[in-house]
C-alpha positions as CSV (number, residue, x, y, z in Angstrom):
1,M,33.9,8.6,-5.4
2,L,32.2,11.9,-7.0
3,E,34.6,11.1,-9.9
4,R,33.9,7.7,-10.1
5,I,30.4,7.0,-9.6
6,R,27.9,7.2,-12.8
7,L,24.2,7.2,-13.4
8,R,24.0,3.6,-13.8
9,H,25.1,3.0,-10.4
10,L,22.4,5.1,-9.2
11,R,19.7,3.8,-11.4
12,C,20.7,0.1,-10.6
13,F,20.5,1.0,-6.7
14,V,17.2,2.8,-7.0
15,A,15.7,0.0,-8.9
16,I,16.9,-2.7,-6.5
17,A,14.8,-0.6,-4.0
18,Q,11.8,-0.4,-6.0
19,Q,11.6,-3.9,-6.5
20,R,13.3,-5.4,-3.6
21,S,15.1,-8.0,-5.5
22,L,18.0,-8.3,-7.9
23,A,15.7,-10.0,-10.5
24,G,13.1,-7.4,-10.5
25,A,15.7,-4.4,-11.0
26,A,17.1,-6.4,-13.9
27,K,13.7,-6.8,-15.6
28,K,13.0,-3.2,-14.9
29,L,16.4,-2.1,-16.3
30,H,16.1,-4.3,-19.2
31,L,19.5,-6.1,-17.9
32,S,20.9,-9.5,-16.9
33,Q,20.7,-10.1,-13.2
34,P,24.7,-10.5,-13.2
35,A,25.2,-7.4,-14.5
36,V,22.9,-5.6,-11.9
37,S,24.6,-7.9,-9.3
38,K,27.8,-6.4,-10.7
39,T,26.8,-2.9,-10.9
40,L,25.6,-3.0,-7.1
41,A,29.0,-4.8,-6.0
42,E,30.7,-1.5,-7.7
43,L,28.8,0.9,-5.9
44,E,29.3,-0.9,-2.7
45,T,33.0,-0.7,-3.2
46,L,32.8,2.9,-4.1
47,A,30.8,3.7,-1.0
48,G,32.8,1.6,1.5
49,C,29.9,-0.3,2.8
50,R,27.1,-2.9,2.1
51,L,23.9,-1.1,1.0
52,V,21.7,-3.9,0.1
53,E,21.4,-7.6,2.1
54,R,20.5,-10.4,-0.1
55,D,18.7,-13.5,1.0
56,R,16.0,-16.0,-0.5
57,S,13.0,-13.4,0.4
58,G,14.6,-11.0,-2.2
59,A,16.7,-7.7,-1.3
60,R,16.5,-5.1,1.4
61,L,18.4,-2.1,2.3
62,T,20.7,-1.8,4.8
63,P,20.6,1.5,7.3
64,D,23.3,3.1,5.2
65,G,21.3,2.0,2.0
66,E,18.2,3.5,3.5
67,R,20.0,7.0,4.1
68,F,21.8,6.8,0.7
69,L,18.4,6.0,-1.1
70,R,17.1,9.6,-0.7
71,Y,19.8,11.3,-2.7
72,A,20.0,8.5,-5.2
73,T,16.3,9.0,-6.0
74,E,16.6,12.8,-6.0
75,V,19.7,12.7,-8.5
76,T,18.0,10.2,-10.7
77,H,14.6,12.0,-10.8
78,A,16.2,15.4,-11.5
79,L,18.1,13.7,-14.4
80,E,15.1,12.0,-15.9
81,A,12.9,15.5,-15.5
82,A,15.9,17.5,-17.2
83,S,16.2,14.9,-20.0
84,A,12.2,15.2,-20.4
85,A,12.5,19.0,-20.4
86,L,15.1,18.8,-23.4
87,V,13.1,16.1,-25.4
88,G,9.9,17.5,-24.8
89,A,10.5,21.2,-25.1
90,G,7.2,22.9,-26.4
91,T,5.1,20.1,-25.5
92,P,2.1,20.9,-22.8
93,E,2.9,18.7,-19.5
94,V,0.1,16.8,-18.1
95,P,-0.1,16.8,-14.5
96,V,0.4,13.5,-13.1
97,A,-0.3,12.3,-9.4
98,R,1.2,8.6,-8.5
99,A,-0.6,7.3,-5.3
100,G,-0.1,3.9,-3.5
101,A,-2.9,2.1,-1.5
102,L,-3.6,-0.5,0.5
103,P,-6.0,-2.9,-1.3
104,T,-8.7,-2.3,1.5
105,V,-8.6,1.4,1.2
106,A,-8.5,1.9,-2.6
107,G,-12.0,1.0,-3.2
108,G,-13.3,3.2,-0.5
109,P,-11.6,6.6,0.9
110,L,-9.0,6.6,-2.4
111,A,-12.0,6.0,-4.8
112,E,-13.8,8.9,-3.2
113,A,-10.8,11.3,-3.2
114,V,-10.1,10.7,-6.9
115,A,-13.6,11.0,-7.6
116,A,-13.7,14.6,-6.1
117,L,-10.6,15.7,-7.3
118,R,-11.3,14.4,-11.1
119,A,-14.5,16.7,-10.5
120,R,-12.3,19.6,-10.3
121,R,-9.3,18.5,-12.4
122,P,-10.7,16.5,-15.5
123,Y,-7.6,16.4,-17.5
124,A,-5.1,15.7,-14.8
125,R,-3.8,12.1,-14.8
126,I,-3.9,9.7,-11.7
127,E,-1.9,6.6,-11.6
128,V,-2.8,4.3,-8.5
129,T,-0.9,1.1,-7.2
130,T,-2.3,-0.9,-4.7
131,D,-0.1,-3.2,-2.5
132,S,0.7,-4.5,1.0
133,N,2.1,-2.1,3.6
134,P,5.8,-3.0,3.3
135,D,5.7,-2.6,-0.4
136,L,4.0,0.9,-0.1
137,L,7.0,1.9,2.3
138,A,9.3,0.7,0.1
139,A,7.5,2.8,-3.2
140,V,7.4,5.9,-0.9
141,K,11.0,5.8,-0.1
142,S,12.4,5.1,-3.7
143,G,10.1,7.9,-5.4
144,E,7.9,5.1,-7.2
145,V,4.9,6.9,-5.5
146,D,4.2,10.6,-4.3
147,F,2.6,9.4,-1.5
148,A,0.9,6.2,-0.1
149,V,-2.2,5.5,1.7
150,G,-1.2,2.9,4.4
151,R,-0.5,2.2,8.5
152,M,2.1,2.8,10.7
153,A,5.2,0.4,10.5
154,E,8.0,-0.5,13.1
155,P,10.2,2.4,13.5
156,A,13.2,0.4,11.6
157,T,11.1,0.3,9.0
158,M,9.6,4.1,8.7
159,Q,13.3,5.5,8.4
160,G,13.1,8.4,5.7
161,V,9.2,8.5,5.5
162,S,6.4,10.6,7.4
163,F,3.2,9.5,9.0
164,E,0.0,11.6,8.7
165,L,-3.1,10.0,11.0
166,L,-6.3,10.2,8.6
167,Y,-8.6,8.1,10.5
168,A,-8.9,5.2,12.7
169,E,-10.7,2.1,11.4
170,S,-12.2,-1.0,12.8
171,L,-13.4,-4.2,11.1
172,A,-16.8,-5.1,9.6
173,V,-18.3,-8.5,9.5
174,V,-20.5,-8.3,6.6
175,V,-22.7,-10.7,4.4
176,R,-25.2,-10.7,1.7
177,P,-28.5,-9.1,2.7
178,G,-30.4,-12.6,2.5
179,H,-28.0,-14.4,4.8
180,P,-29.3,-16.4,7.7
181,L,-27.3,-14.5,10.1
182,A,-28.5,-10.9,8.6
183,S,-31.9,-11.2,9.9
184,V,-30.7,-12.2,13.9
185,D,-32.1,-9.6,16.2
186,G,-29.7,-7.9,18.4
187,G,-26.0,-8.8,18.3
188,V,-24.5,-11.8,16.5
189,P,-22.1,-14.1,18.8
190,P,-18.6,-14.5,17.3
191,L,-18.7,-18.1,17.5
192,A,-22.2,-18.1,15.5
193,L,-19.7,-16.9,12.7
194,L,-17.9,-20.3,12.8
195,A,-20.7,-22.2,11.2
196,Y,-20.3,-20.5,7.7
197,P,-17.3,-20.2,5.4
198,L,-15.2,-17.4,6.6
199,V,-13.3,-14.7,4.2
200,I,-10.5,-13.0,6.4
201,P,-7.5,-10.7,5.5
202,G,-4.0,-12.1,4.3
203,T,-1.4,-13.2,7.4
204,G,0.9,-10.4,8.5
205,T,-1.8,-7.7,8.1
206,A,-3.2,-5.5,11.0
207,P,-6.9,-6.5,9.8
208,R,-6.1,-10.3,9.9
209,H,-4.8,-9.7,13.7
210,D,-7.7,-8.0,14.6
211,A,-9.9,-10.6,13.0
212,E,-7.9,-13.3,14.9
213,G,-8.5,-11.2,17.9
214,I,-12.6,-11.7,17.5
215,F,-12.3,-15.3,18.1
216,A,-9.2,-15.3,20.4
217,A,-11.4,-13.2,23.0
218,H,-13.4,-16.2,23.2
219,G,-10.5,-18.9,23.4
220,V,-10.9,-20.2,20.0
221,S,-8.6,-20.1,16.7
222,L,-9.7,-19.4,13.0
223,P,-10.9,-22.8,11.3
224,A,-8.8,-24.5,9.0
225,G,-11.5,-24.1,6.3
226,R,-11.3,-20.6,5.5
227,T,-10.3,-18.0,2.2
228,E,-7.7,-15.9,2.9
229,T,-7.3,-12.8,0.7
230,Q,-6.4,-9.2,0.7
231,S,-8.4,-9.0,-2.8
232,V,-11.6,-6.7,-1.9
233,P,-13.0,-7.7,-5.4
234,L,-12.9,-11.6,-4.2
235,G,-14.1,-10.7,-0.9
236,R,-17.1,-8.9,-2.1
237,S,-18.1,-11.5,-4.7
238,L,-17.8,-14.5,-2.0
239,A,-19.8,-12.3,0.3
240,R,-22.5,-12.0,-2.5
241,V,-22.9,-15.3,-4.0
242,S,-22.8,-17.5,-1.2
243,D,-23.2,-17.6,2.7
244,S,-19.6,-16.8,3.4
245,I,-19.1,-14.1,5.8
246,W,-16.5,-11.5,5.0
247,I,-14.3,-9.9,7.6
248,T,-12.3,-7.0,6.3
249,S,-11.6,-3.1,6.9
250,Q,-14.5,-1.3,7.6
251,R,-13.9,1.3,4.9
252,A,-13.3,-1.3,2.2
253,V,-17.1,-2.0,2.7
254,Q,-18.8,1.1,3.5
255,L,-20.0,2.0,0.2
256,D,-21.3,-1.7,-0.3
257,I,-23.3,-1.3,3.2
258,D,-24.6,2.4,2.5
259,S,-25.8,0.9,-0.9
260,G,-27.6,-2.1,0.6
261,V,-25.3,-4.4,-1.5
262,L,-24.1,-6.1,1.7
263,H,-25.1,-6.2,5.3
264,R,-22.9,-5.5,8.3
265,L,-23.4,-7.9,11.3
266,D,-23.4,-6.6,14.8
267,V,-20.7,-8.5,16.2
268,P,-17.9,-7.1,18.9
269,V,-14.7,-6.3,17.3
270,P,-11.2,-5.4,18.3
271,G,-10.2,-1.5,18.8
272,A,-9.3,0.6,15.6
273,E,-6.2,0.7,13.7
274,P,-4.8,4.1,12.4
275,V,-4.6,4.6,8.7
276,G,-2.9,7.7,7.0
277,L,-0.7,9.5,4.4
278,L,3.0,7.9,3.8
279,T,5.3,10.5,2.4
280,R,9.1,10.8,2.2
281,S,10.2,12.9,4.7
282,G,11.5,16.3,4.1
283,D,9.7,15.9,0.4
284,A,6.9,18.0,-0.8
285,P,4.8,16.1,-3.5
286,G,3.7,18.0,-6.5
287,E,0.8,20.4,-6.5
288,L,-1.7,17.6,-8.4
289,A,-0.6,15.1,-5.8
290,Q,-1.3,17.5,-2.9
291,A,-4.3,18.2,-4.2
292,L,-5.3,14.5,-3.9
293,M,-3.9,14.3,-0.4
294,D,-6.3,17.2,0.5
295,A,-9.1,15.4,-0.7
296,L,-8.3,12.3,1.1
297,R,-7.9,14.6,4.3
298,A,-11.5,16.0,3.4
299,G,-13.1,12.7,3.0
300,A,-11.6,11.3,6.4
301,Q,-13.2,14.2,8.5
């Protein structure tokens, strides 16, 4: 196998893991999809096992593929670094930290950590990608990001990924300062929220499950007329320009609450969910990424 495997096999496999589809990998590599499919088939023949499962939802790695990904990523990164060293010999290298984050994390804890690091390292480059938790896990495994700020997932999907708890956060139910419910003395009954348009997290997320729990505790379901979004800017805007009630992760809106842009209603919410650092098991991110992670740890205390 060592004599027959080629860099194109490894690059193709890593791209599939990053993009989670053959079409996405083809676009990333500037190849046709049949060419990507053929290269993957060659690699699987050499490996003697299936590395990728394909269906209508895209491509996902098999257990054998998960184990192989770590080594394929290390080889491709090493060759890219060697090539860059040759081409850019004598050119000062600018440190880069690549972070992934849930949309509800990026505008709060991560923004504060980036600002703190930027004050100390004004010339460093920081690249931030926001995505869903499954996509963040895929990005960490494939080396597309140095680390991510996300949530613990099912054990099968956490293979090759380490989780370090930063904090536990609950939901916040927020409205504009002049909202009719903002002037209610004492706690606001959850059923009172149903009189207004709701903006809630998207299906399949931990905050969505907790949002449903607010109403399930009172024997009712979410209303059919609602807005579902993972976009923090959209949720913030709807809450500010209308009587919409935005239910989201607390740290996503803490800066808005502290500045008086939004008002937090006193509504009983389910218990807190853990949020932490996701890194590749056995790998140490670069110095700048470590510094950004340290800033996140400091801000979480």
